[in-house]
C-alpha positions, -999 to 999 in steps of 0.1 A, spaced: 169 589 -290 189 557 -286 226 559 -285 241 548 -318 264 517 -318 301 524 -316 319 526 -350 354 523 -363 370 534 -395 395 512 -413 420 528 -436 441 507 -459 463 537 -465 470 540 -428 475 502 -424 500 502 -453 522 531 -441 541 513 -412 553 486 -435 564 510 -462 537 498 -486 522 522 -511 485 517 -512 476 547 -533 491 538 -567 466 533 -595 448 511 -596 443 511 -559 449 475 -548 440 465 -512 445 428 -518 479 429 -500 461 441 -469 431 418 -473 439 395 -443 446 424 -420 415 444 -430 392 414 -428 406 404 -394 400 439 -382 364 438 -396 357 405 -379 371 418 -346 350 450 -348 318 431 -358 323 407 -329 321 437 -306 290 449 -325 307 479 -340 298 496 -373 328 494 -397 334 523 -420 358 520 -449 385 546 -452 388 572 -479 394 567 -516 417 596 -524 412 599 -561 378 615 -561 378 617 -599 383 580 -604 346 569 -603 352 533 -614 379 528 -588 358 543 -561 328 521 -570 351 490 -570 364 498 -536 329 504 -522 317 471 -536 347 454 -522 342 470 -488 305 460 -487 314 424 -497 340 423 -468 313 434 -443 319 471 -440 289 492 -434 298 525 -451 325 546 -467 344 577 -455 339 603 -482 361 632 -491 342 648 -520 306 654 -528 308 635 -561 313 603 -540 279 606 -522 255 590 -547 277 560 -555 283 553 -518 246 555 -510 237 533 -539 263 506 -530 260 505 -493 222 509 -490 203 476 -492 188 470 -526 151 463 -529 159 427 -537 180 424 -505 152 439 -484 126 416 -500 148 385 -494 154 395 -458 116 398 -453 111 363 -468 138 349 -445 121 363 -414 86 353 -425 98 318 -433 115 315 -399 85 327 -380 61 305 -400 83 274 -393 83 282 -356 45 285 -356 40 254 -377 62 233 -353 44 247 -323 11 235 -338 26 200 -342 37 198 -378 54 165 -386 73 171 -419 102 188 -402 139 181 -408 145 166 -374 114 144 -374 101 157 -342 75 183 -333 98 208 -316 114 237 -335 148 223 -345 164 257 -352 163 254 -390 139 264 -417 140 260 -455 135 288 -479 138 282 -516 159 251 -510 183 269 -486 187 261 -449 179 291 -427 193 292 -392 191 318 -365 223 336 -377 206 342 -411 175 355 -394 195 378 -372 213 392 -402 180 397 -421 165 415 -391 195 438 -389 192 447 -425 155 453 -421 160 474 -390 187 495 -406 166 500 -437 135 510 -417 155 534 -396 167 549 -429 204 542 -421 207 579 -428 220 584 -462 243 613 -467 226 641 -486 246 672 -477 276 683 -495 304 689 -470 
């Protein structure tokens, strides 16, 4: 089997400790560490690392846990470190691509590939007014570039490979 990509875990709690900040008082607020965490996420992603969000210690606070998972996903994290079995289903639900995200990714890739084929055949209604593929396509009024296609393909690949959801209680 292929070697999995390297991963890193980012812990707001660990990041807050050296500066004497308390990051575990309800409600858990990571906003004070947002710049540091997002910088670390960008650095890790630029080295093609998987980024796993640190633990949420209050395993009975379901709303707070969900909020932190949603925030982590929006920031670009790929998953969540779990400390209790009751966190598994919410983490899987939030971090796994939705059916809508998968369908949109498929449309992005299909649109891109069709635009490349059309331009190679000599279509003339392209954005750059020439017959070469200009590096853009349009889907539902949105410009699609290579970076969007790469992101869509990553989502589809991880979805097809199963991005192994945690099913065991630890």
